[in-house]
C-alpha positions as CSV (number, residue, x, y, z in Angstrom):
1,M,109.9,107.9,67.3
2,E,111.0,106.5,70.9
3,A,114.1,107.5,70.2
4,L,113.2,111.1,69.6
5,K,111.3,110.8,72.7
6,A,114.1,109.7,74.1
7,Q,116.1,113.1,74.0
8,P,115.5,115.8,76.7
9,D,112.8,118.5,76.4
10,A,115.6,121.3,76.3
11,V,117.1,119.7,73.1
12,R,113.6,119.1,71.2
13,E,112.7,122.9,72.3
14,K,115.6,123.8,70.2
15,V,115.1,122.4,67.1
16,K,113.5,125.1,64.5
17,E,112.9,123.5,61.5
18,V,111.7,120.0,60.4
19,S,111.1,118.7,56.9
20,V,108.7,116.1,56.2
21,D,106.2,114.3,54.1
22,M,103.2,115.8,53.9
23,W,101.2,112.7,55.4
24,S,99.2,114.1,58.6
25,G,100.8,111.7,60.6
26,F,104.3,113.2,60.3
27,T,102.7,116.7,60.9
28,A,100.8,115.5,64.1
29,V,104.0,113.5,65.5
30,I,106.3,116.8,65.2
31,K,103.7,119.1,66.6
32,E,103.9,116.8,69.6
33,L,107.7,116.3,69.8
34,F,108.9,119.6,68.8
35,P,106.6,122.4,69.8
36,N,108.9,125.2,68.7
37,A,109.5,123.6,65.2
38,K,108.3,125.2,61.9
39,I,107.3,122.4,59.7
40,I,108.5,122.4,56.0
41,Y,107.3,120.1,53.2
42,D,109.9,118.5,51.5
43,R,109.8,120.0,47.8
44,F,109.3,116.4,46.2
45,H,106.2,115.9,47.2
46,V,105.1,119.8,47.0
47,M,106.1,119.5,43.3
48,A,104.6,115.9,42.9
49,I,100.7,117.2,44.0
50,I,101.2,120.2,42.0
51,N,102.3,118.4,38.9
52,D,99.2,115.8,39.6
53,E,96.6,118.9,39.7
54,L,98.0,120.3,36.8
55,N,97.6,117.6,34.8
56,K,93.8,116.8,35.7
57,L,93.4,120.6,34.7
58,R,95.2,120.0,31.2
59,K,93.1,116.9,31.0
60,L,89.8,118.8,31.6
61,M,90.7,121.3,29.3
62,G,91.2,119.0,26.6
63,Y,87.8,117.5,27.1
64,M,86.0,120.9,27.3
65,K,88.3,121.8,24.1
66,K,86.3,118.9,22.4
67,D,83.0,119.4,23.5
68,Y,83.4,123.1,22.3
69,L,84.3,122.1,19.0
70,I,81.5,119.3,18.6
71,Y,79.0,122.0,20.0
72,Y,80.2,125.0,17.7
73,G,81.7,123.1,15.0
74,R,84.8,124.0,13.2
75,R,84.1,126.1,9.9
76,K,86.0,124.7,6.8
77,R,86.9,126.9,3.8
78,T,85.1,125.5,0.7
C-alpha cells in the first residue's frame, strides 16, 4: 500500500478500473487511493459465492422434497 501511496496523485487519478477480491478492506483502500477508479470484483470470487448459494438452495430444496413426501406420502400402486 505504501508503494501505491508513493505514486503522484496525477498518476493515481488516471486509473480507471481496479479488479479486487470481494473483501471490504480492499474496497475501502481502493476508494481512498484511486478516487476515479471503477471497482470490479474478480470473476473467481463472484462465481464461488454464487455456487455456494446455489448449493445451499439445492440442499434446502432436497429437505423440502423429503418433508413433502413424509407429510403427503407417495401413493403406491397395489
